[in-house]
N, C-alpha and C positions, 0 to 999 in steps of 0.2 A: 506770478513772481518770476517764474523761469523765463518767460518771454522778455520781461524787463531786464533780467540779468544778461540774457543773450544780446539785447540791444546795447547794453553797456559794454559788453565784451567786443562787439563790432566797433564801437567808438574807440575803445582802448586799442584795438588792432590798428586803426588809422593813426592814433597817437603814437603807437610803437613804430609804425612806418616813418612818421615824421621825425621821431627821436633818432632812429637809426640813420636816416638820411642826413640829419644835422650832424650827427657824430662822425659819419664818414667824411662829410665836407670839412669839418673842423680838423680831423686828423690828417686827411689827405692834403688839405691846404697847408697845414703846418709842415708836413714832410716836404712838400714842394718848396716852401719858403726856406726851410733849413738847408736843403741840398742845392737848390738853384741860386738862392740869394743870400745865403749865410745869415738868415734872420729867422724870426718866428714870432708867433703870437702866444704869449704866455697864458693868456686867458683860455686859449684853445685846449690846453692840457687839463686844466681844472674843470672846465665845462664839459669836455668829453668824458671825463671820469664820472661826473655827476649824472650825465645822460645815460651812461652805461649802467649805473646803479638803478636808476629809475626804469630803464629798459628791462633789466633783469627781473626786478620785482613785479612790474606790470605784466611782463610776459609769463611769469610763473603763475600769476593770478588767473590769467586767461587759460593757461594750460590746465589749471586745476578745474575750472568750469567744464572744460572739454574732456576731462579724464585723460589727458595726453601725457602725463608723467610716466616714465618707464617704471616697470616693476616686475616682480616675479610672482608666479602663482603656484609654485611647486607644492606647497602645503594646502592652500585654500582650494585649489581645483579638485583635490581628492576628497574634500568634505561634501556632505550632503547639503541640502538647502538650508537647514537650520544652522549648521556650522558656518556656512558661507555668510549667512545673514548676521550671525553673532560676530564673526571676524570683521565684517564691513562696519557694523555699528561701533565696535571697539576701535577700529582704525579711524573712523570719523570723529569719535569722541576724543581720541588722542591727538588728532590733528587740530581739533578745536582748542584743546589745552595748550598745545605748542603755539597756536595762533595767538592765544591770550598772552602767553609769555612774550612773544615777539611784539605784540601791541604795547604791553606795559613797558617793556624795555626800550622800544623805539620812542614811545611817547616821553619817557623819562629823559632819554638822551636829547630829544628835540627841545624839551623844556630847559635842560641844563645848557644847551648850546644856542639858545635863542639869541643871546647877545654876543655870541662869538662870531667874528667875521672871518670869512675865508681869506687866505693869504693874498690871492690875486684879485678876485672879483669884488671882495668886500661884502658879498652876500652873506646872509645868516646861514650858519652851518646847520641850523635846524631844518633847512630844505633838504639837506643830504639825508638826515635821519627820518624826514617826513615820508620817504619812500617806504620804509617799514611800517609806518602808521597806516598809510593808505592801503598797502598790501594786506595788512592784518584786518583792517576794517572790511575790505571787499571780500576777502577769503572767508571771513567769519560768516558773512551773509550767504556766500556760496555753500559753505559747509553746513550751515544750519538748514538751508533749503534741501541739500542732498540728504541730510540726516532725517528730516521730516518725511521726505519721499521714501527713504528706506524703512522707517518705522511704520509708515502707512501700509506697507505690504504691496505697493504698486510696482515693485521691481520684478522683471522677468528673471528667470534663472540665469541667463547669460549676462545680465546686468549686475549680478551679485559679485562678480570678480571684475573690479573696475580698474584694470591696469592695461597698459599697452606694452607689448614686447616689440623689440626693434623689427622683427619680421612682419608684424602686423602693420607697420608704418610704411612698408615698401609699396611703391605704385604697382598696379596690376601688370604693367609691361616688364617688370623685373621680379619674376617669381624667385623665391629662395632657392639657392643651389641645392640640388638633391641628386646624388650620384645614381640613385636607383632609376631615374628617368633618362640617364645618359645612354646613348646607343652602345651596345656591346660589340666588341670586335673579336 
């Protein structure tokens, strides 16, 4: 299941790249048209806003699979293995609950707005709210997979704290600034 989710994440990453490129072209093209030719494409604004929403939700789903969301471990890092395990299970259960709330709310909004047309494109506004539905469905699968792995006891101690701090994300050639390693004069 994890390999399947990873393949889906790779496909989503390519989709994200395409969405971002389309969004940049739409916005940049509209800026050039406005300032150089005193005109613009009204569809560009609406479509770029929708692309941004889909980009945000899909990117957050991929980040969840990769445990790439920022967090803090001030309390959890000080706990023993059982405490870390309990906190991780509680966090995953709470995320599943919030995902359920997001799914039901987004689905309700998509159903309500199914026949509502967007002002410029005329497309159904349900596509806008569909981003929340797709996000919630995918993240529910990811969270259930993570929860099953956690409950199976197959996690190593370092995997029990599943956050990334900003220093952890720096490339190796940019180590964190530390005054203790600076030369003394």
